[in-house]
Every structure is written in C-alpha cells, then in structure tokens.
N, C-alpha and C positions, 0 to 999 in steps of 0.2 A: 517520428519524432520533436521532440524538443526542442528550441531553441532559443540559445537569449541573448541579446545585444547588448556584450562587455566594451569598454576605450580599443581594451587590443584586439576586435574583431566582436566572431558572432564563432559561440557554439550550439552545435547538435550533441544528439545525449539522445540516446536507443529509448525509447517506454519499454521496453523490456531489457533498458538493463536495470531502472530501475525497480520492475518490477521484482525481477530474482531480488535485487539487494532489500526491498521496500519485505517481501515476500517469507527469505530469512531470519528475518530482525523481528517479523511477529508471530513468525510460527516460535520461534525460543521466547515468549513473553506465556507468562504462566497464566490461565483457564481462558488461554485461547485456542477454541478445534483444529479451526482452520478460516477457509481466504472461503467465499462466502460468488459467488459467479451472480455480478451486477447489471445486466443485461443480454436479450434474448440472442444480441449474435454469440455474448461467452458459451450463454446456454448449447446455443448450433453447435458453437466450434470447438466444445468439450465435449458432445454426442460424438463425435466423427473422430478428437482426440487421445480416447476415454478420461477422457475427469484433469488430462496434466497441459492445462494452461498457465503460461508463463504467470501470464499477467490480470487471474481471476483474480475480482475479488480488491482489483487495484484499481486506482486511476489516478495519474498525475500531470498538470500540467504547467506550463510558466503563466503567472499572475504578474507585470513590471518586473521583471528579470528576477523573478522570485516563487517555487516552486510551490505546489497548494497539488497537496495528497488525499485523496480518497481511497477509505478502508473499508472493506465489508462485513463482517469479521460471523463467526462463528462460534457462540462463549460451554464452557463448563455450565451445564443448570449450578448452581450454590454459587457461583462464586459472586466476587461486592462488581458490577459492573464499573460502576467508577473505575473506583482500583486497575481494575483491567487495560479501561479507556484511555485513561492517565500517564499507565507506563507506558504502552503501546502509545500514544504522544510521543512523550523523552526518550525512549528505544531508537522507533522510527526514524524523526527529528535526527537526532546525534549520529546515526549511520548512515542519513543520505549524505548527508553533508559532509561528513568528516569521510565518505569513498568520495564527493563530485564535489566536491566547493562549492557546491549552488548554497543559496542560505532559504527555511523552508518558512515559510511563514501563515500555515497551517497543517495542519493533517484534523481531519474532517474522519471521528469514525466510528460507524451507523451497523451495531448490532442489529443481524437479521433475521438470528436465529440463537436456540438454544439446546441441547441437548444432551443428554444425562452421557454419562460414561460410567 
C-alpha cells in the first residue's frame, strides 16, 4: 500500500492500482516493447503466473507525500531511446496525476533490453 498523510487524513492506494494504470500508459508509448521483471521475486512469480504480473517492471513508492515511479522497460531496436524515455515520463506523470490526484515527482526509466521486431 502507498500511504500518504494529508491534512484531511490518511490516503492508502494499492500498488496494483498504480501498476495497472502505469502499465497501460507505458504500453501506449511508441517504441516500447514491454516491461521487464526487476527483481528475482518478480521473475519467480512470473514463472507461476505465466508471465502475467500486474506489477511487472513497475515500482511505485511515496516519498515526502509524493510519488516516485521506477520503470524497467524493453525498447524496440533502432528507436531514439532518449525520445522514448521523455515520452514515457510525460505520459506516466500525466496519467497517474489525473487518475489519482497525487503528485508525481520522479519517473525513472531504466532500459533493460533492446528487442528486434
């Protein structure tokens, strides 16, 4: 659970909620082949769930009442990686802020793989 304290009280939001909306936003970006498992735990879980993890390649945490998002992606060979990363940062920030009302301070994009398509 992501917990953020406000003047109105405590807000708790499931990581799966963020993983769903972030995964959808990233998959709509040009040049992204997919999200990549980031931890050994995710890799083992993907073996048992046939690769359909909701939080695959996504890590969301609250820092000082604001969200920090880490994304591990695979990109298509031959595309401009800096342009893809900038597009992902803008799209994910906008999507999460619109859907949740919580401020996103950082979106870190880690390119783990380059795939030929």
